[in-house]
mmCIF file of the N, C-alpha and C atoms, coordinates in Angstrom:
data_MODEL
# 
_entry.id   MODEL 
# 
loop_
_atom_site.group_PDB 
_atom_site.id 
_atom_site.type_symbol 
_atom_site.label_atom_id 
_atom_site.label_alt_id 
_atom_site.label_comp_id 
_atom_site.label_asym_id 
_atom_site.label_entity_id 
_atom_site.label_seq_id 
_atom_site.pdbx_PDB_ins_code 
_atom_site.Cartn_x 
_atom_site.Cartn_y 
_atom_site.Cartn_z 
_atom_site.occupancy 
_atom_site.B_iso_or_equiv 
_atom_site.pdbx_formal_charge 
_atom_site.auth_seq_id 
_atom_site.auth_comp_id 
_atom_site.auth_asym_id 
_atom_site.auth_atom_id 
_atom_site.pdbx_PDB_model_num 
ATOM 1   N N  . MET A 1 1  ? 111.546 188.795 36.579 1.00 0.00 ? 1  MET A N  1 
ATOM 2   C CA . MET A 1 1  ? 110.620 188.689 37.680 1.00 0.00 ? 1  MET A CA 1 
ATOM 3   C C  . MET A 1 1  ? 111.409 188.454 38.965 1.00 0.00 ? 1  MET A C  1 
ATOM 4   N N  . ILE A 1 2  ? 111.140 189.240 39.975 1.00 0.00 ? 2  ILE A N  1 
ATOM 5   C CA . ILE A 1 2  ? 111.791 189.085 41.270 1.00 0.00 ? 2  ILE A CA 1 
ATOM 6   C C  . ILE A 1 2  ? 110.775 188.486 42.245 1.00 0.00 ? 2  ILE A C  1 
ATOM 7   N N  . LEU A 1 3  ? 111.172 187.405 42.888 1.00 0.00 ? 3  LEU A N  1 
ATOM 8   C CA . LEU A 1 3  ? 110.306 186.755 43.853 1.00 0.00 ? 3  LEU A CA 1 
ATOM 9   C C  . LEU A 1 3  ? 110.719 187.145 45.264 1.00 0.00 ? 3  LEU A C  1 
ATOM 10  N N  . ALA A 1 4  ? 109.760 187.427 46.101 1.00 0.00 ? 4  ALA A N  1 
ATOM 11  C CA . ALA A 1 4  ? 110.041 187.815 47.482 1.00 0.00 ? 4  ALA A CA 1 
ATOM 12  C C  . ALA A 1 4  ? 110.347 186.587 48.328 1.00 0.00 ? 4  ALA A C  1 
ATOM 13  N N  . PRO A 1 5  ? 111.216 186.734 49.322 1.00 0.00 ? 5  PRO A N  1 
ATOM 14  C CA . PRO A 1 5  ? 111.491 185.624 50.231 1.00 0.00 ? 5  PRO A CA 1 
ATOM 15  C C  . PRO A 1 5  ? 110.216 185.187 50.943 1.00 0.00 ? 5  PRO A C  1 
ATOM 16  N N  . ILE A 1 6  ? 110.190 183.941 51.333 1.00 0.00 ? 6  ILE A N  1 
ATOM 17  C CA . ILE A 1 6  ? 109.052 183.379 52.062 1.00 0.00 ? 6  ILE A CA 1 
ATOM 18  C C  . ILE A 1 6  ? 109.484 183.190 53.508 1.00 0.00 ? 6  ILE A C  1 
ATOM 19  N N  . LEU A 1 7  ? 108.694 183.690 54.433 1.00 0.00 ? 7  LEU A N  1 
ATOM 20  C CA . LEU A 1 7  ? 108.944 183.445 55.839 1.00 0.00 ? 7  LEU A CA 1 
ATOM 21  C C  . LEU A 1 7  ? 108.118 182.232 56.241 1.00 0.00 ? 7  LEU A C  1 
ATOM 22  N N  . CYS A 1 8  ? 108.789 181.140 56.444 1.00 0.00 ? 8  CYS A N  1 
ATOM 23  C CA . CYS A 1 8  ? 108.136 179.870 56.779 1.00 0.00 ? 8  CYS A CA 1 
ATOM 24  C C  . CYS A 1 8  ? 107.927 179.815 58.284 1.00 0.00 ? 8  CYS A C  1 
ATOM 25  N N  . ALA A 1 9  ? 106.676 179.914 58.705 1.00 0.00 ? 9  ALA A N  1 
ATOM 26  C CA . ALA A 1 9  ? 106.357 179.887 60.130 1.00 0.00 ? 9  ALA A CA 1 
ATOM 27  C C  . ALA A 1 9  ? 106.234 178.449 60.619 1.00 0.00 ? 9  ALA A C  1 
ATOM 28  N N  . ALA A 1 10 ? 106.725 178.189 61.808 1.00 0.00 ? 10 ALA A N  1 
ATOM 29  C CA . ALA A 1 10 ? 106.651 176.871 62.447 1.00 0.00 ? 10 ALA A CA 1 
ATOM 30  C C  . ALA A 1 10 ? 107.092 175.770 61.493 1.00 0.00 ? 10 ALA A C  1 
ATOM 31  N N  . ALA A 1 11 ? 108.306 175.891 60.980 1.00 0.00 ? 11 ALA A N  1 
ATOM 32  C CA . ALA A 1 11 ? 108.842 174.917 60.023 1.00 0.00 ? 11 ALA A CA 1 
ATOM 33  C C  . ALA A 1 11 ? 108.927 173.527 60.640 1.00 0.00 ? 11 ALA A C  1 
ATOM 34  N N  . TRP A 1 12 ? 108.515 172.538 59.856 1.00 0.00 ? 12 TRP A N  1 
ATOM 35  C CA . TRP A 1 12 ? 108.543 171.146 60.276 1.00 0.00 ? 12 TRP A CA 1 
ATOM 36  C C  . TRP A 1 12 ? 109.179 170.332 59.147 1.00 0.00 ? 12 TRP A C  1 
ATOM 37  N N  . VAL A 1 13 ? 110.234 169.594 59.450 1.00 0.00 ? 13 VAL A N  1 
ATOM 38  C CA . VAL A 1 13 ? 110.929 168.813 58.435 1.00 0.00 ? 13 VAL A CA 1 
ATOM 39  C C  . VAL A 1 13 ? 110.126 167.548 58.127 1.00 0.00 ? 13 VAL A C  1 
ATOM 40  N N  . ILE A 1 14 ? 109.787 167.364 56.861 1.00 0.00 ? 14 ILE A N  1 
ATOM 41  C CA . ILE A 1 14 ? 109.052 166.180 56.415 1.00 0.00 ? 14 ILE A CA 1 
ATOM 42  C C  . ILE A 1 14 ? 110.035 165.062 56.098 1.00 0.00 ? 14 ILE A C  1 
ATOM 43  N N  . ASP A 1 15 ? 111.040 165.400 55.297 1.00 0.00 ? 15 ASP A N  1 
ATOM 44  C CA . ASP A 1 15 ? 112.096 164.454 54.944 1.00 0.00 ? 15 ASP A CA 1 
ATOM 45  C C  . ASP A 1 15 ? 113.331 165.277 54.593 1.00 0.00 ? 15 ASP A C  1 
ATOM 46  N N  . GLY A 1 16 ? 114.316 164.681 53.953 1.00 0.00 ? 16 GLY A N  1 
ATOM 47  C CA . GLY A 1 16 ? 115.560 165.375 53.699 1.00 0.00 ? 16 GLY A CA 1 
ATOM 48  C C  . GLY A 1 16 ? 115.508 166.496 52.686 1.00 0.00 ? 16 GLY A C  1 
ATOM 49  N N  . ASP A 1 17 ? 114.400 166.611 51.945 1.00 0.00 ? 17 ASP A N  1 
ATOM 50  C CA . ASP A 1 17 ? 114.319 167.666 50.935 1.00 0.00 ? 17 ASP A CA 1 
ATOM 51  C C  . ASP A 1 17 ? 112.980 168.397 50.910 1.00 0.00 ? 17 ASP A C  1 
ATOM 52  N N  . SER A 1 18 ? 112.214 168.284 52.000 1.00 0.00 ? 18 SER A N  1 
ATOM 53  C CA . SER A 1 18 ? 110.915 168.964 52.067 1.00 0.00 ? 18 SER A CA 1 
ATOM 54  C C  . SER A 1 18 ? 110.634 169.429 53.492 1.00 0.00 ? 18 SER A C  1 
ATOM 55  N N  . ILE A 1 19 ? 110.013 170.609 53.585 1.00 0.00 ? 19 ILE A N  1 
ATOM 56  C CA . ILE A 1 19 ? 109.560 171.091 54.887 1.00 0.00 ? 19 ILE A CA 1 
ATOM 57  C C  . ILE A 1 19 ? 108.103 171.538 54.768 1.00 0.00 ? 19 ILE A C  1 
ATOM 58  N N  . ARG A 1 20 ? 107.435 171.604 55.896 1.00 0.00 ? 20 ARG A N  1 
ATOM 59  C CA . ARG A 1 20 ? 106.054 172.088 55.939 1.00 0.00 ? 20 ARG A CA 1 
ATOM 60  C C  . ARG A 1 20 ? 106.053 173.344 56.794 1.00 0.00 ? 20 ARG A C  1 
ATOM 61  N N  . CYS A 1 21 ? 105.389 174.367 56.284 1.00 0.00 ? 21 CYS A N  1 
ATOM 62  C CA . CYS A 1 21 ? 105.260 175.643 56.981 1.00 0.00 ? 21 CYS A CA 1 
ATOM 63  C C  . CYS A 1 21 ? 103.795 175.818 57.361 1.00 0.00 ? 21 CYS A C  1 
ATOM 64  N N  . SER A 1 22 ? 103.558 176.247 58.580 1.00 0.00 ? 22 SER A N  1 
ATOM 65  C CA . SER A 1 22 ? 102.167 176.398 59.011 1.00 0.00 ? 22 SER A CA 1 
ATOM 66  C C  . SER A 1 22 ? 101.419 177.442 58.192 1.00 0.00 ? 22 SER A C  1 
ATOM 67  N N  . ASN A 1 23 ? 102.131 178.399 57.624 1.00 0.00 ? 23 ASN A N  1 
ATOM 68  C CA . ASN A 1 23 ? 101.467 179.476 56.888 1.00 0.00 ? 23 ASN A CA 1 
ATOM 69  C C  . ASN A 1 23 ? 101.403 179.278 55.373 1.00 0.00 ? 23 ASN A C  1 
ATOM 70  N N  . VAL A 1 24 ? 102.225 178.378 54.795 1.00 0.00 ? 24 VAL A N  1 
ATOM 71  C CA . VAL A 1 24 ? 102.206 178.211 53.341 1.00 0.00 ? 24 VAL A CA 1 
ATOM 72  C C  . VAL A 1 24 ? 102.099 176.761 52.879 1.00 0.00 ? 24 VAL A C  1 
ATOM 73  N N  . GLY A 1 25 ? 102.194 175.819 53.786 1.00 0.00 ? 25 GLY A N  1 
ATOM 74  C CA . GLY A 1 25 ? 102.078 174.410 53.414 1.00 0.00 ? 25 GLY A CA 1 
ATOM 75  C C  . GLY A 1 25 ? 103.419 173.767 53.130 1.00 0.00 ? 25 GLY A C  1 
ATOM 76  N N  . GLU A 1 26 ? 103.404 172.722 52.308 1.00 0.00 ? 26 GLU A N  1 
ATOM 77  C CA . GLU A 1 26 ? 104.609 171.943 52.029 1.00 0.00 ? 26 GLU A CA 1 
ATOM 78  C C  . GLU A 1 26 ? 105.461 172.614 50.956 1.00 0.00 ? 26 GLU A C  1 
ATOM 79  N N  . ILE A 1 27 ? 106.769 172.626 51.200 1.00 0.00 ? 27 ILE A N  1 
ATOM 80  C CA . ILE A 1 27 ? 107.719 173.213 50.257 1.00 0.00 ? 27 ILE A CA 1 
ATOM 81  C C  . ILE A 1 27 ? 108.830 172.204 50.005 1.00 0.00 ? 27 ILE A C  1 
ATOM 82  N N  . ARG A 1 28 ? 109.083 171.973 48.734 1.00 0.00 ? 28 ARG A N  1 
ATOM 83  C CA . ARG A 1 28 ? 110.178 171.074 48.335 1.00 0.00 ? 28 ARG A CA 1 
ATOM 84  C C  . ARG A 1 28 ? 111.374 171.956 48.005 1.00 0.00 ? 28 ARG A C  1 
ATOM 85  N N  . LEU A 1 29 ? 112.534 171.589 48.523 1.00 0.00 ? 29 LEU A N  1 
ATOM 86  C CA . LEU A 1 29 ? 113.738 172.388 48.333 1.00 0.00 ? 29 LEU A CA 1 
ATOM 87  C C  . LEU A 1 29 ? 114.373 172.093 46.981 1.00 0.00 ? 29 LEU A C  1 
ATOM 88  N N  . LEU A 1 30 ? 114.559 173.129 46.198 1.00 0.00 ? 30 LEU A N  1 
ATOM 89  C CA . LEU A 1 30 ? 115.097 173.017 44.851 1.00 0.00 ? 30 LEU A CA 1 
ATOM 90  C C  . LEU A 1 30 ? 116.568 172.618 44.883 1.00 0.00 ? 30 LEU A C  1 
ATOM 91  N N  . GLY A 1 31 ? 116.947 171.698 44.017 1.00 0.00 ? 31 GLY A N  1 
ATOM 92  C CA . GLY A 1 31 ? 118.340 171.309 43.902 1.00 0.00 ? 31 GLY A CA 1 
ATOM 93  C C  . GLY A 1 31 ? 118.796 170.291 44.928 1.00 0.00 ? 31 GLY A C  1 
ATOM 94  N N  . ILE A 1 32 ? 117.882 169.829 45.758 1.00 0.00 ? 32 ILE A N  1 
ATOM 95  C CA . ILE A 1 32 ? 118.211 168.813 46.758 1.00 0.00 ? 32 ILE A CA 1 
ATOM 96  C C  . ILE A 1 32 ? 117.326 167.608 46.489 1.00 0.00 ? 32 ILE A C  1 
ATOM 97  N N  . ASP A 1 33 ? 117.953 166.462 46.289 1.00 0.00 ? 33 ASP A N  1 
ATOM 98  C CA . ASP A 1 33 ? 117.200 165.235 46.067 1.00 0.00 ? 33 ASP A CA 1 
ATOM 99  C C  . ASP A 1 33 ? 117.801 164.156 46.962 1.00 0.00 ? 33 ASP A C  1 
ATOM 100 N N  . THR A 1 34 ? 117.142 163.887 48.056 1.00 0.00 ? 34 THR A N  1 
ATOM 101 C CA . THR A 1 34 ? 117.655 162.913 49.010 1.00 0.00 ? 34 THR A CA 1 
ATOM 102 C C  . THR A 1 34 ? 116.917 161.583 48.847 1.00 0.00 ? 34 THR A C  1 
ATOM 103 N N  . PRO A 1 35 ? 117.499 160.505 49.362 1.00 0.00 ? 35 PRO A N  1 
ATOM 104 C CA . PRO A 1 35 ? 116.818 159.203 49.288 1.00 0.00 ? 35 PRO A CA 1 
ATOM 105 C C  . PRO A 1 35 ? 115.469 159.256 49.998 1.00 0.00 ? 35 PRO A C  1 
ATOM 106 N N  . ASP A 1 36 ? 114.557 158.410 49.552 1.00 0.00 ? 36 ASP A N  1 
ATOM 107 C CA . ASP A 1 36 ? 113.229 158.319 50.146 1.00 0.00 ? 36 ASP A CA 1 
ATOM 108 C C  . ASP A 1 36 ? 113.133 157.076 51.027 1.00 0.00 ? 36 ASP A C  1 
ATOM 109 N N  . TYR A 1 37 ? 112.198 157.127 51.992 1.00 0.00 ? 37 TYR A N  1 
ATOM 110 C CA . TYR A 1 37 ? 111.919 155.950 52.818 1.00 0.00 ? 37 TYR A CA 1 
ATOM 111 C C  . TYR A 1 37 ? 111.252 154.887 51.948 1.00 0.00 ? 37 TYR A C  1 
ATOM 112 N N  . ARG A 1 38 ? 111.530 153.642 52.216 1.00 0.00 ? 38 ARG A N  1 
ATOM 113 C CA . ARG A 1 38 ? 110.992 152.538 51.415 1.00 0.00 ? 38 ARG A CA 1 
ATOM 114 C C  . ARG A 1 38 ? 109.465 152.523 51.371 1.00 0.00 ? 38 ARG A C  1 
ATOM 115 N N  . ASP A 1 39 ? 108.810 153.027 52.434 1.00 0.00 ? 39 ASP A N  1 
ATOM 116 C CA . ASP A 1 39 ? 107.342 153.006 52.444 1.00 0.00 ? 39 ASP A CA 1 
ATOM 117 C C  . ASP A 1 39 ? 106.727 154.301 51.913 1.00 0.00 ? 39 ASP A C  1 
ATOM 118 N N  . SER A 1 40 ? 107.547 155.201 51.365 1.00 0.00 ? 40 SER A N  1 
ATOM 119 C CA . SER A 1 40 ? 107.019 156.452 50.800 1.00 0.00 ? 40 SER A CA 1 
ATOM 120 C C  . SER A 1 40 ? 106.307 156.174 49.478 1.00 0.00 ? 40 SER A C  1 
ATOM 121 N N  . ALA A 1 41 ? 105.452 157.087 49.080 1.00 0.00 ? 41 ALA A N  1 
ATOM 122 C CA . ALA A 1 41 ? 104.702 156.916 47.827 1.00 0.00 ? 41 ALA A CA 1 
ATOM 123 C C  . ALA A 1 41 ? 105.607 156.728 46.608 1.00 0.00 ? 41 ALA A C  1 
ATOM 124 N N  . PRO A 1 42 ? 106.682 157.524 46.450 1.00 0.00 ? 42 PRO A N  1 
ATOM 125 C CA . PRO A 1 42 ? 107.531 157.311 45.269 1.00 0.00 ? 42 PRO A CA 1 
ATOM 126 C C  . PRO A 1 42 ? 108.156 155.918 45.228 1.00 0.00 ? 42 PRO A C  1 
ATOM 127 N N  . CYS A 1 43 ? 108.514 155.392 46.376 1.00 0.00 ? 43 CYS A N  1 
ATOM 128 C CA . CYS A 1 43 ? 109.146 154.066 46.413 1.00 0.00 ? 43 CYS A CA 1 
ATOM 129 C C  . CYS A 1 43 ? 108.117 152.946 46.242 1.00 0.00 ? 43 CYS A C  1 
ATOM 130 N N  . ARG A 1 44 ? 106.970 153.097 46.841 1.00 0.00 ? 44 ARG A N  1 
ATOM 131 C CA . ARG A 1 44 ? 105.922 152.075 46.703 1.00 0.00 ? 44 ARG A CA 1 
ATOM 132 C C  . ARG A 1 44 ? 105.398 152.020 45.278 1.00 0.00 ? 44 ARG A C  1 
ATOM 133 N N  . GLY A 1 45 ? 105.293 153.191 44.634 1.00 0.00 ? 45 GLY A N  1 
ATOM 134 C CA . GLY A 1 45 ? 104.720 153.259 43.293 1.00 0.00 ? 45 GLY A CA 1 
ATOM 135 C C  . GLY A 1 45 ? 105.741 153.186 42.182 1.00 0.00 ? 45 GLY A C  1 
ATOM 136 N N  . HIS A 1 46 ? 107.024 153.130 42.552 1.00 0.00 ? 46 HIS A N  1 
ATOM 137 C CA . HIS A 1 46 ? 108.110 153.052 41.571 1.00 0.00 ? 46 HIS A CA 1 
ATOM 138 C C  . HIS A 1 46 ? 108.031 154.204 40.559 1.00 0.00 ? 46 HIS A C  1 
ATOM 139 N N  . PHE A 1 47 ? 107.843 155.433 41.077 1.00 0.00 ? 47 PHE A N  1 
ATOM 140 C CA . PHE A 1 47 ? 107.795 156.607 40.219 1.00 0.00 ? 47 PHE A CA 1 
ATOM 141 C C  . PHE A 1 47 ? 109.220 157.080 39.950 1.00 0.00 ? 47 PHE A C  1 
ATOM 142 N N  . GLY A 1 48 ? 109.644 157.133 38.732 1.00 0.00 ? 48 GLY A N  1 
ATOM 143 C CA . GLY A 1 48 ? 110.957 157.659 38.382 1.00 0.00 ? 48 GLY A CA 1 
ATOM 144 C C  . GLY A 1 48 ? 112.101 156.799 38.872 1.00 0.00 ? 48 GLY A C  1 
ATOM 145 N N  . ASP A 1 49 ? 113.197 157.455 39.137 1.00 0.00 ? 49 ASP A N  1 
ATOM 146 C CA . ASP A 1 49 ? 114.411 156.740 39.532 1.00 0.00 ? 49 ASP A CA 1 
ATOM 147 C C  . ASP A 1 49 ? 114.800 157.057 40.978 1.00 0.00 ? 49 ASP A C  1 
ATOM 148 N N  . HIS A 1 50 ? 113.859 156.977 41.884 1.00 0.00 ? 50 HIS A N  1 
ATOM 149 C CA . HIS A 1 50 ? 114.096 157.299 43.292 1.00 0.00 ? 50 HIS A CA 1 
ATOM 150 C C  . HIS A 1 50 ? 115.020 156.287 43.950 1.00 0.00 ? 50 HIS A C  1 
ATOM 151 N N  . VAL A 1 51 ? 115.880 156.812 44.811 1.00 0.00 ? 51 VAL A N  1 
ATOM 152 C CA . VAL A 1 51 ? 116.697 155.946 45.664 1.00 0.00 ? 51 VAL A CA 1 
ATOM 153 C C  . VAL A 1 51 ? 115.875 155.688 46.918 1.00 0.00 ? 51 VAL A C  1 
ATOM 154 N N  . CYS A 1 52 ? 115.651 154.435 47.221 1.00 0.00 ? 52 CYS A N  1 
ATOM 155 C CA . CYS A 1 52 ? 114.820 154.052 48.365 1.00 0.00 ? 52 CYS A CA 1 
ATOM 156 C C  . CYS A 1 52 ? 115.695 153.350 49.393 1.00 0.00 ? 52 CYS A C  1 
ATOM 157 N N  . ASP A 1 53 ? 116.065 154.076 50.439 1.00 0.00 ? 53 ASP A N  1 
ATOM 158 C CA . ASP A 1 53 ? 116.965 153.547 51.450 1.00 0.00 ? 53 ASP A CA 1 
ATOM 159 C C  . ASP A 1 53 ? 116.652 154.226 52.786 1.00 0.00 ? 53 ASP A C  1 
ATOM 160 N N  . ASP A 1 54 ? 116.110 153.475 53.708 1.00 0.00 ? 54 ASP A N  1 
ATOM 161 C CA . ASP A 1 54 ? 115.673 154.047 54.984 1.00 0.00 ? 54 ASP A CA 1 
ATOM 162 C C  . ASP A 1 54 ? 116.805 154.704 55.771 1.00 0.00 ? 54 ASP A C  1 
ATOM 163 N N  . GLN A 1 55 ? 117.966 154.084 55.833 1.00 0.00 ? 55 GLN A N  1 
ATOM 164 C CA . GLN A 1 55 ? 119.078 154.655 56.611 1.00 0.00 ? 55 GLN A CA 1 
ATOM 165 C C  . GLN A 1 55 ? 119.546 155.975 56.016 1.00 0.00 ? 55 GLN A C  1 
ATOM 166 N N  . SER A 1 56 ? 119.676 156.031 54.713 1.00 0.00 ? 56 SER A N  1 
ATOM 167 C CA . SER A 1 56 ? 120.100 157.274 54.057 1.00 0.00 ? 56 SER A CA 1 
ATOM 168 C C  . SER A 1 56 ? 119.030 158.354 54.165 1.00 0.00 ? 56 SER A C  1 
ATOM 169 N N  . ALA A 1 57 ? 117.763 157.965 54.050 1.00 0.00 ? 57 ALA A N  1 
ATOM 170 C CA . ALA A 1 57 ? 116.659 158.922 54.179 1.00 0.00 ? 57 ALA A CA 1 
ATOM 171 C C  . ALA A 1 57 ? 116.636 159.515 55.584 1.00 0.00 ? 57 ALA A C  1 
ATOM 172 N N  . LYS A 1 58 ? 116.858 158.675 56.584 1.00 0.00 ? 58 LYS A N  1 
ATOM 173 C CA . LYS A 1 58 ? 116.871 159.142 57.974 1.00 0.00 ? 58 LYS A CA 1 
ATOM 174 C C  . LYS A 1 58 ? 118.045 160.094 58.214 1.00 0.00 ? 58 LYS A C  1 
ATOM 175 N N  . ALA A 1 59 ? 119.204 159.788 57.663 1.00 0.00 ? 59 ALA A N  1 
ATOM 176 C CA . ALA A 1 59 ? 120.373 160.659 57.813 1.00 0.00 ? 59 ALA A CA 1 
ATOM 177 C C  . ALA A 1 59 ? 120.131 162.015 57.155 1.00 0.00 ? 59 ALA A C  1 
ATOM 178 N N  . ALA A 1 60 ? 119.517 162.010 55.971 1.00 0.00 ? 60 ALA A N  1 
ATOM 179 C CA . ALA A 1 60 ? 119.218 163.260 55.268 1.00 0.00 ? 60 ALA A CA 1 
ATOM 180 C C  . ALA A 1 60 ? 118.223 164.100 56.060 1.00 0.00 ? 60 ALA A C  1 
ATOM 181 N N  . LYS A 1 61 ? 117.221 163.454 56.637 1.00 0.00 ? 61 LYS A N  1 
ATOM 182 C CA . LYS A 1 61 ? 116.224 164.172 57.439 1.00 0.00 ? 61 LYS A CA 1 
ATOM 183 C C  . LYS A 1 61 ? 116.874 164.782 58.679 1.00 0.00 ? 61 LYS A C  1 
ATOM 184 N N  . ARG A 1 62 ? 117.744 164.023 59.332 1.00 0.00 ? 62 ARG A N  1 
ATOM 185 C CA . ARG A 1 62 ? 118.448 164.551 60.511 1.00 0.00 ? 62 ARG A CA 1 
ATOM 186 C C  . ARG A 1 62 ? 119.295 165.770 60.148 1.00 0.00 ? 62 ARG A C  1 
ATOM 187 N N  . SER A 1 63 ? 119.929 165.730 58.985 1.00 0.00 ? 63 SER A N  1 
ATOM 188 C CA . SER A 1 63 ? 120.751 166.864 58.544 1.00 0.00 ? 63 SER A CA 1 
ATOM 189 C C  . SER A 1 63 ? 119.909 168.117 58.340 1.00 0.00 ? 63 SER A C  1 
ATOM 190 N N  . LEU A 1 64 ? 118.741 167.964 57.721 1.00 0.00 ? 64 LEU A N  1 
ATOM 191 C CA . LEU A 1 64 ? 117.874 169.119 57.506 1.00 0.00 ? 64 LEU A CA 1 
ATOM 192 C C  . LEU A 1 64 ? 117.294 169.615 58.834 1.00 0.00 ? 64 LEU A C  1 
ATOM 193 N N  . ILE A 1 65 ? 116.977 168.704 59.735 1.00 0.00 ? 65 ILE A N  1 
ATOM 194 C CA . ILE A 1 65 ? 116.486 169.102 61.065 1.00 0.00 ? 65 ILE A CA 1 
ATOM 195 C C  . ILE A 1 65 ? 117.535 169.952 61.777 1.00 0.00 ? 65 ILE A C  1 
ATOM 196 N N  . ALA A 1 66 ? 118.805 169.573 61.654 1.00 0.00 ? 66 ALA A N  1 
ATOM 197 C CA . ALA A 1 66 ? 119.878 170.333 62.304 1.00 0.00 ? 66 ALA A CA 1 
ATOM 198 C C  . ALA A 1 66 ? 119.948 171.766 61.781 1.00 0.00 ? 66 ALA A C  1 
ATOM 199 N N  . ILE A 1 67 ? 119.585 171.969 60.522 1.00 0.00 ? 67 ILE A N  1 
ATOM 200 C CA . ILE A 1 67 ? 119.596 173.312 59.934 1.00 0.00 ? 67 ILE A CA 1 
ATOM 201 C C  . ILE A 1 67 ? 118.349 174.095 60.342 1.00 0.00 ? 67 ILE A C  1 
ATOM 202 N N  . VAL A 1 68 ? 117.204 173.440 60.326 1.00 0.00 ? 68 VAL A N  1 
ATOM 203 C CA . VAL A 1 68 ? 115.921 174.112 60.554 1.00 0.00 ? 68 VAL A CA 1 
ATOM 204 C C  . VAL A 1 68 ? 115.595 174.282 62.034 1.00 0.00 ? 68 VAL A C  1 
ATOM 205 N N  . SER A 1 69 ? 115.903 173.304 62.852 1.00 0.00 ? 69 SER A N  1 
ATOM 206 C CA . SER A 1 69 ? 115.476 173.311 64.254 1.00 0.00 ? 69 SER A CA 1 
ATOM 207 C C  . SER A 1 69 ? 115.893 174.522 65.073 1.00 0.00 ? 69 SER A C  1 
ATOM 208 N N  . PRO A 1 70 ? 117.131 175.013 64.949 1.00 0.00 ? 70 PRO A N  1 
ATOM 209 C CA . PRO A 1 70 ? 117.477 176.193 65.754 1.00 0.00 ? 70 PRO A CA 1 
ATOM 210 C C  . PRO A 1 70 ? 116.597 177.401 65.447 1.00 0.00 ? 70 PRO A C  1 
ATOM 211 N N  . ASN A 1 71 ? 115.992 177.431 64.264 1.00 0.00 ? 71 ASN A N  1 
ATOM 212 C CA . ASN A 1 71 ? 115.157 178.562 63.847 1.00 0.00 ? 71 ASN A CA 1 
ATOM 213 C C  . ASN A 1 71 ? 113.708 178.137 63.628 1.00 0.00 ? 71 ASN A C  1 
ATOM 214 N N  . ARG A 1 72 ? 113.265 177.111 64.305 1.00 0.00 ? 72 ARG A N  1 
ATOM 215 C CA . ARG A 1 72 ? 111.963 176.508 64.008 1.00 0.00 ? 72 ARG A CA 1 
ATOM 216 C C  . ARG A 1 72 ? 110.811 177.506 64.018 1.00 0.00 ? 72 ARG A C  1 
ATOM 217 N N  . SER A 1 73 ? 110.936 178.557 64.788 1.00 0.00 ? 73 SER A N  1 
ATOM 218 C CA . SER A 1 73 ? 109.825 179.507 64.838 1.00 0.00 ? 73 SER A CA 1 
ATOM 219 C C  . SER A 1 73 ? 109.630 180.203 63.491 1.00 0.00 ? 73 SER A C  1 
ATOM 220 N N  . ALA A 1 74 ? 110.723 180.389 62.754 1.00 0.00 ? 74 ALA A N  1 
ATOM 221 C CA . ALA A 1 74 ? 110.615 181.001 61.415 1.00 0.00 ? 74 ALA A CA 1 
ATOM 222 C C  . ALA A 1 74 ? 111.876 180.719 60.619 1.00 0.00 ? 74 ALA A C  1 
ATOM 223 N N  . VAL A 1 75 ? 111.692 180.282 59.390 1.00 0.00 ? 75 VAL A N  1 
ATOM 224 C CA . VAL A 1 75 ? 112.804 180.026 58.479 1.00 0.00 ? 75 VAL A CA 1 
ATOM 225 C C  . VAL A 1 75 ? 112.560 180.837 57.222 1.00 0.00 ? 75 VAL A C  1 
ATOM 226 N N  . ARG A 1 76 ? 113.584 181.552 56.784 1.00 0.00 ? 76 ARG A N  1 
ATOM 227 C CA . ARG A 1 76 ? 113.467 182.363 55.577 1.00 0.00 ? 76 ARG A CA 1 
ATOM 228 C C  . ARG A 1 76 ? 113.888 181.523 54.364 1.00 0.00 ? 76 ARG A C  1 
ATOM 229 N N  . LEU A 1 77 ? 113.033 181.448 53.372 1.00 0.00 ? 77 LEU A N  1 
ATOM 230 C CA . LEU A 1 77 ? 113.303 180.694 52.148 1.00 0.00 ? 77 LEU A CA 1 
ATOM 231 C C  . LEU A 1 77 ? 113.376 181.651 50.978 1.00 0.00 ? 77 LEU A C  1 
ATOM 232 N N  . GLU A 1 78 ? 114.356 181.450 50.124 1.00 0.00 ? 78 GLU A N  1 
ATOM 233 C CA . GLU A 1 78 ? 114.529 182.267 48.934 1.00 0.00 ? 78 GLU A CA 1 
ATOM 234 C C  . GLU A 1 78 ? 113.953 181.520 47.736 1.00 0.00 ? 78 GLU A C  1 
ATOM 235 N N  . PRO A 1 79 ? 112.864 181.978 47.148 1.00 0.00 ? 79 PRO A N  1 
ATOM 236 C CA . PRO A 1 79 ? 112.271 181.308 45.984 1.00 0.00 ? 79 PRO A CA 1 
ATOM 237 C C  . PRO A 1 79 ? 113.177 181.381 44.754 1.00 0.00 ? 79 PRO A C  1 
ATOM 238 N N  . SER A 1 80 ? 112.989 180.451 43.854 1.00 0.00 ? 80 SER A N  1 
ATOM 239 C CA . SER A 1 80 ? 113.743 180.411 42.617 1.00 0.00 ? 80 SER A CA 1 
ATOM 240 C C  . SER A 1 80 ? 112.809 180.079 41.474 1.00 0.00 ? 80 SER A C  1 
ATOM 241 N N  . LEU A 1 81 ? 113.090 180.603 40.300 1.00 0.00 ? 81 LEU A N  1 
ATOM 242 C CA . LEU A 1 81 ? 112.283 180.302 39.126 1.00 0.00 ? 81 LEU A CA 1 
ATOM 243 C C  . LEU A 1 81 ? 112.733 179.016 38.427 1.00 0.00 ? 81 LEU A C  1 
ATOM 244 N N  . SER A 1 82 ? 113.850 178.466 38.840 1.00 0.00 ? 82 SER A N  1 
ATOM 245 C CA . SER A 1 82 ? 114.394 177.264 38.189 1.00 0.00 ? 82 SER A CA 1 
ATOM 246 C C  . SER A 1 82 ? 113.568 176.042 38.471 1.00 0.00 ? 82 SER A C  1 
# 
């Protein structure tokens, strides 16, 4: 099965491993697992083995913003079956 690339319109960085696209909604990036903010749902609910560290979460978000922001009008995402 071949999946077509997704053109993410008006990309908005949610955190270090997720973005929101105005045309398709929230997308979690495969293979990237960054720390979560202490007040996030995974950290408040103790779901799984999440790393909860505000400074690291903020740094991860800034890194993803640096990648997405220059192309904020549209970001091309390559889907994966993994």
